[in-house]
C-alpha positions, 0 to 999 in steps of 0.5 A, a space after each residue: 499499499 502506498 501513501 501520498 505526501 499531504 498537502 502544504 499546510 504552512 502558516 505564516 504565523 509559524 515563521 513569524 514565531 521564528 522572527 519574533 524570537 530572533 528579534 527579541 534576542 537582538 533587541 530589535 526596535 519596534 519600528 524595524 519589527 513592524 516593517 518585517 512582520 507585514 509583507 511589502 505587497 501582496 497581489 492576488 489576480 484572476 488568471 483566465 485560461 481557455 482550456 482545450 475543450 474550449 471551456 474557460 477556467 479562471 485560477 487564483 493567482 498570487 504574488 507576494 514581496 515581502 521585503 526589499 531592503 537588501 535589493 530586488 525581490 526574488 523568488 519561485 512561482 509555484 503551481 499546486 492545487 492547495 496554493 493560497 495566499 498565507 503559504 505564498 506570504 510564508 514562502 516570501 518571508 522565508 526567502 527574505 531570510 534566505 537571501 540575507 543569510 547567504 549575503 545575496 543582494 535580493 529581498 524575498 518574494 514568492 508566487 503561486 497559482 492554484 491550479 493542478 499542473 498534473 491535469 493540464 496539457 502543455 498548451 493549457 500550462 503555457 496560456 496559464 503562465 503567460 496571463 499570470 505573468 501578464 497580470 503581475 507584470 506591473 510589479 516584477 522587473 530585472 531590478 524589481 522582482 525576479 521570479 523563478 521555478 518552484 513546486 510544479 514549475 520549471 525551466 519551460 515555465 520560466 521561458 514562457 514568463 520570460 517571453 510573455 514579459 518580453 512581448 511588453 517590455 522587450 527582451 529581457 533574459 534577467 526577468 526570470 532565473 532557472 530558464 533553459 541554457 539555450 535562453 540564458 539560463 545558467 550552467 549548474 543551476 538545475 542541480 544547484 538546490 540538491 548540490 547545496 544540500 549535499 555541501 552542507 551536510 558534508 560540512 556538518 559531517 566533517 564538524 560531527 567527525 562522521 565519515 560519509 560511508 557510516 551515514 545513512 540517508 533517506 530522502 523524502 521527494 523524488 523531484 528535482 531537489 530530491 533527485 539531485 540530492 540523492 545523486 550527489 550524495 551517493 557520488 560523495 560516498 553517502 548510502 542512500 537507503 531510501 527515496 520516496 515521491 508523492 505515491 511510492 517509495 523504495 528502501 535498501 538496507 545497504 543502500 540504493 544503486 542511485 544510478 540504476 534507480 534514476 535510469 529506471 525511472 526515466 524508462 517510466 518505471 515507478 520507485 516501488 517497482 525497482 528490483 533492488 529494494 523493498 517498497 515503503 510509504 512516505 510515513 515509513 520513510 519519515 519513521 525510518 531508522 537511519 542517520 540523516 533524514 532529508 524531507 525535499 518535497 514540501 512543507 510540514 510533513 513533520 509535525 506534532 502527529 509523527 514527529 515522535 516516530 522520527 528516528 533519525 538524529 539529523 534532518 536536513 530541510 531541503 524542502 521549505 518549511 518541512 518541520 512544523 514549529 512545535 515538532 521542531 521543538 520536540 525533535 531537538 529535545 530528544 537531541 535531534 540536530 535540524 539544519 534549517 531550510 534557509 540554510 539547507 536549501 539556499 543553493 537554488 537562489 544562490 546559483 539564481 543570483 549567479 544567473 541573474 548576474 550573467 545575464 546583466 553582464 551578457 557573459 556566461 560562467 562555466 559550470 566549474 566556476 558556478 559550482 565553486 561559487 555556490 560551494 564558497 557561498 553556502 559554506 560560508 553561510 553554514 560556517 556563520 550559522 554554526 560558529 554562532 550556534 556553538 557561541 550562543 548554544 542555541 539551535 542552528 535555526 535560531 542562529 541562521 535567523 539571528 544572522 539573517 534578521 540583523 542583516 535585513 534590519 541593518 539595510 532598513 536603518 541605513 535606507 533611513 526607513 526608521 
């Protein structure tokens, strides 16, 4: 029997609690708190689409710009049937802190359309994307707000967005990141988030004195992030013992052959049909006896309801906010180390920054340079967080928020907003 990953349940109030804790420790002035609690702009648009059968559907679309004190807004666009304003607001705020933690010259934004891309044809998705882009075009721009792919969207979606914006404003490849290479995308962007996850994992294991060969990894999610995390972790010597997607999963006690598994999936096979392991569900993966659990799918998959069953002593948040606020506290009380999302999955926005700069300069970097700069940037962020966490004897998440909130607050003061 298989199970599906539950729908996103992320709440802005939970992320706000993390901000408030950091603000209290930083003794942040109330005027700055007011600016950081409230998103700068929230846009809700209707997105009418002519379907292939001739009917018209109107989808709900959103773009939230949380804070732009450190630079243009930056954040992905998510297509999901449960996408809503509170979720997009939450993700936008996480982008503010993520960009600040990695010291990128961006603020935080996020977009979403409430639709099910799995049930729509390519032409329907293209029409949806073009209309959504037209409806938010007045608040985005290469020096204003730069979208990127997220759940349910990909490089092709970004190509459609770039073209739709270009029809209004002229050729502007830097308006989106995560584009196809042929349209100005960056080498290394597809693997960037997964590569960042593995780089952070390697740094943590080095700090703990643990050899990769002795660290068994379970990964929830077989999309872009999960796939690249599995592949690069295996290349780094980590045994990947389990992988799940939205409906099935596979487990092998001594580690899966990730290359063979990837080839099996590319031929149309299901995870549960892979011959070198046994089937398992998402619930079973979360409770698996492993060393590192990497949620790489959606938010709030580890909650009050199931956190007691989690056995891994290290959790790397490759997804956005996969561990709820209360579950986080419960896991830490039991001694678990949690590497927060705003650090662990920052590789995507870091290389998006590189793509944006390449588009502005009209000069492409070699992939070796992209990967080197990614490693330097995310390792620097990890070192800052781990050092502060040791100094203050606090969780890595709190240390990450202390760094990020202070950087944004400093930009607000320097700009003279307060």
